[in-house]
KOLFIVEX-761757 format. One line per 3 residues: their letters; for each residue x, y, z of N, C-alpha, C. Coordinates in steps of 0.05 Angstrom, whole numbers. Example, Ala and Ser with C-alpha at 12.3 -4.5 7.8 and 13.67 -1.06 7.14 Angstrom:
residues 2
AS> 264/-114/156/246/-90/156/264/-66/156  257/-45/142/273/-21/143/258/1/157
This chain:
residues 223
MPL> 208/-386/-15/184/-365/-20/184/-338/-3  192/-320/-11/196/-292/1/166/-283/12  142/-294/26/124/-292/40/121/-290/68
FIF> 117/-271/83/125/-283/109/97/-264/130  107/-285/153/73/-281/176/96/-245/197  68/-232/199/79/-203/215/61/-199/233
DVF> 64/-181/252/39/-172/267/56/-135/271  41/-120/283/48/-97/295/30/-89/311  45/-85/341/33/-84/365/17/-102/364
GNA> 22/-130/363/12/-149/362/-25/-157/348  -21/-133/324/-46/-130/306/-41/-143/286  -59/-166/270/-50/-176/237/-65/-154/222
SIG> -70/-129/230/-75/-107/205/-48/-97/200  -25/-107/190/-8/-92/186/6/-73/163  -27/-74/141/-27/-53/126/-33/-24/129
IYS> -49/-23/159/-53/-4/165/-32/17/177  -14/1/195/2/11/214/27/21/196  28/8/172/55/5/157/48/5/124
LVN> 63/17/115/66/22/79/94/22/67  96/5/42/115/-5/30/113/-3/4  137/-2/-12/141/3/-46/163/-12/-42
DRI> 177/0/-68/198/-25/-79/222/-8/-65  223/18/-54/250/26/-43/253/31/-19  222/44/-4/219/40/26/196/28/37
AII> 200/25/70/183/23/80/176/47/104  148/50/109/149/70/128/131/57/156  148/54/177/132/40/198/141/61/221
PPQ> 122/67/237/125/83/263/145/71/275  157/89/290/191/82/311/176/72/336  149/73/338/145/57/364/138/26/364
VPE> 146/14/339/156/-9/332/183/-16/336  183/-51/349/210/-51/357/237/-55/330  255/-39/334/271/-40/313/285/-67/305
TKR> 280/-85/314/284/-117/308/259/-125/287  243/-120/292/221/-117/275/213/-101/248  228/-79/258/241/-62/232/248/-74/205
QKV> 273/-82/223/294/-95/215/282/-111/190  262/-129/209/252/-161/194/248/-153/161  225/-127/163/215/-116/141/237/-114/120
EEW> 252/-94/131/273/-84/114/291/-116/101  298/-132/119/316/-158/105/290/-169/87  263/-175/90/238/-189/76/236/-185/45
LKV> 236/-153/45/227/-138/31/252/-121/9  273/-117/29/296/-110/7/291/-75/10  281/-57/31/279/-42/27/283/-15/52
KVA> 297/2/55/302/22/72/282/26/88  278/29/117/255/36/136/258/67/140  235/77/140/231/101/150/215/101/173
ATT> 229/103/194/213/99/225/200/129/232  174/131/220/161/151/226/138/147/230  119/167/242/90/167/246/90/183/218
VGK> 59/185/213/57/207/194/27/228/205  28/250/209/12/262/223/14/251/257  41/252/270/37/234/290/14/213/296
SLI> 4/196/282/-8/177/273/12/152/275  -2/132/289/12/106/286/3/88/252  -10/106/247/-24/87/213/-14/102/192
PGA> 4/96/186/14/107/160/-1/98/140  -7/68/137/-18/51/113/-42/67/106  -53/78/123/-86/88/119/-85/117/110
LAC> -69/125/111/-54/167/114/-44/163/87  -22/151/78/-8/153/58/-5/136/35  -5/145/13/-6/126/-10/29/134/-24
SNS> 36/106/-34/61/112/-48/68/97/-67  87/103/-91/102/78/-106/128/90/-104  143/73/-118/180/80/-110/180/104/-120
NGV> 159/123/-136/168/152/-147/172/171/-123  148/166/-113/136/189/-88/122/176/-75  113/200/-44/93/190/-25/81/211/-16
VLP> 51/218/-25/32/234/-10/24/228/8  21/257/23/16/257/56/-7/276/64  -26/264/80/-43/291/86/-36/310/105
SFA> -51/335/96/-47/362/113/-26/365/135  -41/347/149/-22/347/193/-1/333/180  24/319/162/46/312/162/61/332/176
TEE> 82/326/190/101/349/199/126/354/183  143/369/196/171/370/170/189/351/181  185/339/210/206/323/224/195/289/198
EIE> 168/290/195/164/265/179/171/272/167  165/286/144/180/297/116/209/284/115  217/298/136/250/290/127/260/265/132
AIK> 245/246/151/254/223/165/248/206/136  225/212/115/216/190/94/244/203/79  249/229/69/263/235/49/292/226/55
SAA> 304/222/80/326/211/90/328/176/81  305/170/79/305/139/80/307/138/45  307/160/29/303/152/-2/298/174/-15
DIN> 312/183/-40/313/211/-52/279/198/-71  260/207/-52/229/202/-69/214/233/-59  202/238/-86/180/257/-80/158/255/-57
VTV> 161/279/-47/144/272/-21/120/299/-21  98/288/-27/71/324/-28/55/313/-9  52/335/14/35/337/29/5/355/21
MDT> -15/340/12/-30/354/2/-53/372/24  -62/399/3/-73/413/22/-105/407/24  -119/395/28/-150/383/26/-147/379/59
KKT> -181/364/63/-189/354/90/-184/332/83  -181/324/57/-190/292/61/-158/275/71  -169/260/86/-138/250/106/-130/222/93
AYG> -139/207/87/-134/174/85/-124/165/61  -105/177/55/-103/171/21/-88/144/21  -80/129/38/-78/99/33/-97/89/32
NMV> -117/93/40/-146/83/33/-154/86/8  -151/108/2/-165/125/-30/-148/116/-60  -120/109/-53/-103/112/-76/-99/67/-73
LAN> -88/68/-109/-80/40/-103/-64/46/-125  -41/37/-117/-12/47/-142/3/27/-143  20/31/-165/47/14/-159/59/38/-180
DKG> 87/24/-195/96/43/-208/99/50/-238  74/35/-247/58/32/-272/45/49/-276  24/61/-260/-2/69/-255/-14/70/-217
AVA> -36/82/-231/-57/85/-201/-82/90/-203  -98/73/-180/-127/82/-187/-133/95/-162  -160/115/-170/-161/132/-144/-192/124/-136
DPR> -205/135/-116/-224/143/-106/-241/155/-121  -265/149/-136/-278/174/-150/-286/199/-142  -293/198/-123/-293/220/-106/-281/249/-106
LER> -249/232/-102/-221/262/-105/-229/281/-132  -226/306/-121/-229/322/-141/-201/323/-163  -215/328/-185/-191/333/-217/-169/335/-200
EVV> -164/370/-183/-136/383/-174/-120/363/-164  -140/347/-140/-123/326/-123/-116/310/-135  -130/295/-155/-116/273/-168/-95/278/-186
NKI> -103/295/-203/-70/312/-216/-42/309/-201  -57/325/-176/-30/328/-153/-12/306/-151  -32/285/-153/-21/251/-134/-15/241/-169
ADT> -21/245/-185/-1/238/-208/22/251/-208  21/274/-208/42/285/-206/64/279/-188  60/275/-164/74/263/-143/87/231/-155
LGV> 64/220/-166/73/185/-158/90/182/-191  85/201/-213/99/196/-233/82/177/-256  58/182/-254/39/160/-257/16/169/-272
EVV> -1/157/-291/-28/157/-298/-48/150/-274  -67/171/-262/-84/158/-245/-120/156/-251  -131/137/-253/-149/135/-263/-168/132/-246
ANE> -202/142/-236/-215/136/-228/-226/113/-230  -231/97/-199/-236/67/-201/-251/57/-174  -271/42/-180/-277/32/-152/-272/-1/-154
IAG> -276/-14/-137/-270/-43/-125/-290/-57/-118  -305/-78/-127/-330/-91/-110/-350/-65/-106  -356/-45/-128/-376/-22/-124/-363/-2/-98
LPY> -341/-5/-89/-339/14/-66/-303/28/-80  -315/53/-67/-297/81/-81/-271/77/-59  -256/62/-38/-243/61/-21/-215/39/-33
VGS> -211/43/-57/-200/28/-76/-166/21/-54  -157/38/-42/-133/30/-39/-133/9/-8  -153/8/2/-160/-15/26/-166/-41/13
LAT> -177/-38/-12/-193/-63/-30/-164/-74/-35  -151/-71/-46/-131/-85/-55/-94/-75/-49  -85/-96/-62/-55/-99/-58/-38/-88/-82
ATN> -26/-70/-92/-16/-79/-118/14/-71/-110  33/-88/-135/58/-86/-137/69/-88/-166  92/-84/-172/97/-82/-197/90/-118/-212
KGV> 86/-137/-196/83/-159/-206/60/-170/-211  41/-152/-198/8/-169/-191/-1/-150/-169  -34/-153/-169/-55/-140/-158/-64/-171/-140
LAH> -70/-167/-115/-86/-179/-109/-114/-167/-91  -143/-169/-105/-161/-152/-95/-189/-164/-77  -202/-147/-69/-227/-161/-58/-242/-183/-72
PMI> -250/-202/-66/-265/-218/-80/-291/-211/-93  -301/-195/-93/-329/-186/-103/-323/-164/-129  -293/-162/-129/-290/-146/-156/-306/-151/-184
KDG> -312/-128/-199/-333/-135/-218/-314/-131/-245  -322/-148/-260/-303/-152/-291/-293/-125/-293  -314/-108/-301/-301/-82/-311/-281/-68/-294
ERK> -287/-72/-262/-268/-50/-245/-240/-72/-255  -240/-99/-258/-222/-115/-259/-199/-103/-280  -210/-105/-304/-198/-99/-324/-187/-64/-328
VLN> -204/-49/-313/-187/-20/-309/-162/-24/-288  -164/-39/-268/-134/-45/-254/-118/-63/-271  -129/-74/-290/-102/-95/-304/-89/-74/-319
DVL> -110/-53/-335/-106/-35/-361/-88/-12/-343  -86/-2/-320/-79/14/-303/-48/9/-298  -56/-20/-287/-31/-23/-266/-15/-30/-282
KVP> -22/-48/-306/-4/-64/-322/9/-84/-314  -10/-104/-298/-1/-135/-278/-20/-148/-279  -24/-170/-272/-47/-188/-270/-64/-180/-246
VDV> -88/-186/-245/-99/-183/-228/-122/-204/-220  -112/-211/-186/-126/-231/-175/-144/-229/-149  -155/-244/-134/-176/-237/-122/-170/-255/-95
GTV> -175/-253/-70/-163/-265/-48/-171/-250/-15  -165/-263/1/-166/-248/28/-145/-247/45  -143/-240/65/-123/-240/90/-137/-240/114
NCG> -123/-258/136/-121/-257/162/-151/-267/167  -154/-287/154/-180/-311/161/-203/-299/143  -201/-290/121/-229/-285/112/-227/-253/103
IPY> -214/-229/115/-217/-205/110/-209/-197/79  -240/-188/67/-232/-183/39/-213/-153/31  -217/-138/47/-209/-108/51/-172/-117/50
VAT> -159/-122/31/-135/-136/28/-112/-122/37  -115/-102/30/-90/-78/41/-87/-80/69  -107/-81/90/-105/-76/109/-91/-102/126
GLL> -92/-125/114/-65/-142/119/-52/-154/108  -43/-140/85/-15/-147/76/3/-121/62  32/-129/59/48/-113/44/63/-125/34
GNS> 66/-111/2/80/-123/-10/94/-109/-38  116/-113/-44/132/-97/-75/138/-126/-81  160/-117/-100/165/-134/-132/187/-163/-118
KGA> 194/-158/-94/220/-173/-79/199/-188/-52  176/-184/-54/161/-201/-27/137/-191/-17  129/-209/0/114/-200/13/106/-217/45
VTG> 90/-194/55/87/-195/83/53/-199/101  50/-211/106/16/-213/113/11/-218/144  -10/-214/142/-14/-205/178/-23/-237/186
LLT> -14/-242/210/-9/-267/226/-36/-287/230  -62/-275/229/-79/-287/233/-88/-301/200  -67/-301/179/-70/-305/144/-67/-339/144
TGP> -84/-352/132/-92/-378/128/-71/-397/114  -60/-413/107/-49/-430/90/-62/-423/59  -86/-431/64/-93/-422/28/-90/-393/18
EMF> -99/-377/41/-98/-352/30/-67/-352/24  -45/-355/41/-15/-347/40/-16/-363/6  -26/-383/-2/-20/-394/-25/-30/-375/-52
IIG> -59/-364/-42/-65/-342/-74/-46/-317/-64  -42/-313/-49/-27/-298/-48/1/-285/-53  14/-314/-54/39/-318/-63/41/-313/-97
QAL> 17/-328/-109/11/-335/-142/1/-306/-148  -10/-292/-133/-23/-270/-143/3/-251/-149  15/-240/-124/39/-227/-125/66/-230/-136
DVV> 58/-250/-148/84/-272/-165/112/-272/-140  116/-281/-118/133/-284/-102/135/-311/-91  128/-327/-102/129/-361/-99/146/-374/-114
K> 180/-383/-105/202/-387/-116/196/-417/-121
């Protein structure tokens, strides 16, 4: 069962400090190499050891799928090069005042949903970078969809209060089954404590056994 427990800087909110797709993981270089290597081994990815905008929270600031990575305007050239050296992937730096793209966009390799407050030209640029259709949607009546769910090419785990209509949009756009659950002993902001791709999943160290069971089923990582 490729479902593992992890922490970053002793913190269970691993999805804030890290970002993963089927090809790469972005993890701050301040995280010990031995821990970065574990993610590389578990999720079968190449790790880009870099900050985003010199910040330790790439999971909140950047969104991605296997086609591309969207970064906020203050990302540096060194960070862009670190990501591109890990994989031949589209990297776009957004020229807007908004910064937390990881919180605003939920994506896999089949589609993406975005914060309804994002301007059309921003959404179009995200779509071009990720190479997928991007549709505006909320989860549980909230706009920051990237923090409220984790999506892979095999499934989605979303906030327990997701509405039926919202769930249908996720299912139609991301083209995978959508389940609900929590992480880290009841946290409904799923993405803050969960990293996943089609090869496995890594959850925060406070995640309970029943939560892990649901995660495994939702992301189809139980063997």
